[in-house]
C-alpha angles and dihedrals in degrees: 000000000000098000128354091203115055107162140023131192122200112204116230135177097199110039096185093052093043093048091053090049095050093044088057093044094049096034089228144084129275120209116236117216141156117240109188106297092346131094112215141177114205122220115228111264141153116263090248095037136092111281142184147167148208107259128203121183148082113325094024116106125169114240138175090209129075131020118026118213113208119214127200106261102196138199083024146313095264093056092044092050089050091052091044096052091044087056091052103266122147116224107236098173121018124225112303129183115236117224121260098028092291093141132247137304138195134175128225136178111238126217089273096051096257119142106236127188124218122203132186137152092238 
């Protein structure tokens, strides 16, 4: 099995605001689309890679409790935390080293109130 997890959806109530937040956080563009009754903004990802999106629609409610989606925080956690706080995020868990040289993580609260994880090797 290549990857057990293949897709993640982050619930949002204001897609425009959330898209602007994540574009600042990731220093890149998201792609807005309509998927049936849902409004989405796709995160950049390789065709054979793990992907995800921001999702607005019935049944999707932002929450700071529950599953944490980790985003690539390149070139490093410090730079990503700086971009996140500049975009309005609150740091919920500061930079922590993972055991076994697996990199670093941190948690922030996005503009919708979701708990989001950041991961980088430095």
